[in-house]
C-alpha positions in Angstrom: 39.9 -62.0 -48.7 41.2 -58.4 -48.8 42.4 -56.8 -45.5 40.2 -54.0 -44.2 41.5 -50.5 -44.7 43.1 -48.9 -41.7 42.5 -45.4 -43.2 39.5 -44.6 -40.9 41.3 -45.9 -37.8 44.3 -43.7 -38.6 42.1 -40.6 -39.2 40.2 -41.2 -35.9 43.4 -41.6 -34.0 45.0 -38.5 -35.7 41.8 -36.5 -35.1 41.9 -37.1 -31.3 45.7 -36.8 -31.0 46.0 -33.6 -33.1 43.1 -32.0 -31.2 44.7 -32.8 -27.9 48.4 -32.2 -28.6 48.5 -30.2 -31.8 50.1 -30.7 -35.3 53.8 -30.5 -34.4 53.6 -32.7 -31.2 51.7 -35.4 -33.1 54.1 -37.6 -35.0 53.2 -40.3 -37.5 54.5 -42.9 -35.0 52.1 -41.5 -32.4 49.2 -41.8 -34.9 49.9 -45.4 -36.0 50.5 -46.5 -32.4 47.2 -44.9 -31.3 45.4 -46.6 -34.2 47.1 -50.0 -33.4 48.4 -50.0 -37.0 51.8 -50.9 -38.6 54.0 -48.0 -39.4 53.7 -48.6 -43.2 49.9 -48.3 -43.1 50.2 -44.5 -42.8 52.1 -44.1 -46.1 49.8 -46.6 -47.8 46.9 -44.1 -47.2 48.5 -40.6 -47.0 51.3 -39.0 -49.0 52.4 -36.8 -46.1 51.5 -35.7 -42.6 50.4 -32.4 -44.2 47.8 -34.3 -46.4 46.7 -36.2 -43.4 46.3 -33.0 -41.4 44.1 -31.5 -44.1 41.8 -34.5 -43.9 41.8 -34.2 -40.1 40.8 -30.5 -40.4 38.0 -31.5 -42.8 36.8 -34.0 -40.3 36.9 -31.5 -37.5 35.1 -28.8 -39.5 32.4 -31.3 -40.4 31.9 -31.9 -36.7 31.9 -28.2 -35.9 29.5 -27.4 -38.8 27.1 -29.8 -37.1 27.4 -27.8 -33.9 26.9 -24.6 -35.8 23.8 -26.0 -37.5 22.3 -27.1 -34.2 22.9 -23.8 -32.5 22.0 -21.4 -35.3 19.3 -23.5 -37.0 16.4 -23.0 -34.5 14.3 -20.3 -36.2 12.0 -20.1 -33.1 14.9 -18.3 -31.3 15.9 -14.7 -32.1 19.1 -14.5 -34.0 21.0 -12.9 -31.1 19.9 -15.8 -28.9 21.1 -18.3 -31.5 24.5 -16.7 -31.5 24.6 -16.8 -27.7 23.5 -20.5 -27.8 26.4 -21.4 -30.0 28.9 -19.8 -27.7 27.3 -21.5 -24.7 27.4 -24.9 -26.4 31.1 -24.4 -27.2 31.7 -23.3 -23.6 30.2 -26.5 -22.3 32.4 -28.5 -24.6 35.5 -26.7 -23.5 34.5 -27.3 -19.9 34.5 -31.0 -20.7 38.2 -30.7 -21.7 39.0 -28.8 -18.5 39.6 -25.6 -20.4 42.8 -26.9 -22.0 41.9 -28.0 -25.5 40.4 -25.1 -27.4 39.4 -25.3 -31.1 41.5 -27.3 -33.5 41.1 -24.7 -36.2 42.4 -22.0 -33.8 45.1 -24.2 -32.5 46.4 -25.1 -36.0 46.2 -21.4 -37.0 48.5 -20.5 -34.2 50.9 -23.4 -34.8 51.2 -23.9 -38.5 50.4 -20.9 -40.6 53.8 -19.2 -40.4 55.6 -22.3 -41.7 53.1 -24.2 -43.8 51.4 -22.4 -46.8 49.2 -25.4 -47.6 47.7 -25.6 -44.1 47.4 -21.8 -44.0 45.4 -21.8 -47.2 43.2 -24.7 -45.9 42.5 -22.8 -42.6 41.7 -19.7 -44.5 39.2 -21.6 -46.6 37.7 -23.1 -43.5 37.3 -19.7 -41.8 35.5 -18.4 -44.9 33.1 -21.3 -44.9 32.6 -21.1 -41.1 31.7 -17.4 -41.3 28.8 -18.0 -43.7 26.1 -19.3 -41.3 27.0 -16.7 -38.7 26.7 -13.9 -41.3 23.3 -15.3 -42.3 22.1 -15.3 -38.7 23.5 -11.8 -38.1 21.9 -10.5 -41.3 18.6 -11.9 -40.1 19.1 -10.0 -36.8 19.9 -6.8 -38.7 16.8 -7.1 -40.8 14.7 -7.5 -37.6 16.4 -4.5 -36.1 18.0 -6.5 -33.2 21.6 -6.1 -34.4 23.1 -2.9 -35.5 23.7 -2.4 -39.2 26.8 -0.2 -38.7 28.9 -3.1 -40.0 28.0 -5.7 -42.6 27.0 -9.2 -41.5 30.2 -10.8 -42.9 32.4 -8.3 -41.0 30.5 -8.9 -37.7 30.6 -12.7 -38.2 34.4 -12.5 -38.8 34.8 -10.3 -35.8 32.8 -12.7 -33.6 34.7 -15.8 -34.7 38.2 -14.1 -34.5 37.5 -12.6 -31.1 36.1 -15.9 -29.8 39.3 -17.6 -30.9 41.2 -15.0 -28.8 39.0 -15.7 -25.8 39.7 -19.4 -26.1 43.4 -18.8 -26.3 43.3 -16.9 -23.1 41.0 -19.6 -21.6 43.7 -22.1 -22.2 46.4 -19.9 -20.7 44.3 -19.3 -17.5 42.7 -22.8 -17.5 39.5 -21.0 -16.7 36.1 -20.1 -18.3 36.5 -16.5 -17.2 37.8 -15.1 -20.5 34.9 -16.8 -22.4 32.3 -15.5 -20.0 33.9 -12.0 -20.1 33.8 -12.1 -23.9 30.2 -13.1 -24.0 29.2 -10.4 -21.5 31.0 -7.7 -23.4 30.1 -8.7 -27.0 26.4 -9.0 -26.3 26.4 -5.7 -24.4 28.2 -3.8 -27.1 28.7 -5.3 -30.6 25.3 -7.1 -30.6 23.5 -4.5 -28.4 21.9 -4.7 -25.0 19.0 -7.2 -24.7 
């Protein structure tokens, strides 16, 4: 009888460790120990830590895409309310981590892009995909006259996601929701207009 694959156990362990401690601080030994797997199991399933990290990022982005779909998919809400809903959902998730964890995509972006071209390209691809549902929601709000058309929906979506990443970075430094709440207050009073 063939032995069950440890691949999923390794990916689950790596997902949680890399989200908590980052790419550099998570070693292969940490991953296999967390998964309760022998050391050689990692190299049986992954050519490198970099390959593994790309799969972990895919897994994280699939999770995040579900959050985005839940937040932005309710067509009974105005587009601006759906955007606010997304930020509020993420704020609650960050609260659950005591304001210390942040977004894996943002964390990896800060940590790896200067040294690792493959991870930089992967993250760039994720940001492009991530922007699309926000741009669609913003375009709907622009069409309804709720959001200014001074900038295109892709530009506004990119601004929203990039600025939100900055607010999360500051949140981690301060271990406080204040930067997130300040960001939401200002962005909805200026960029996305007063309600």
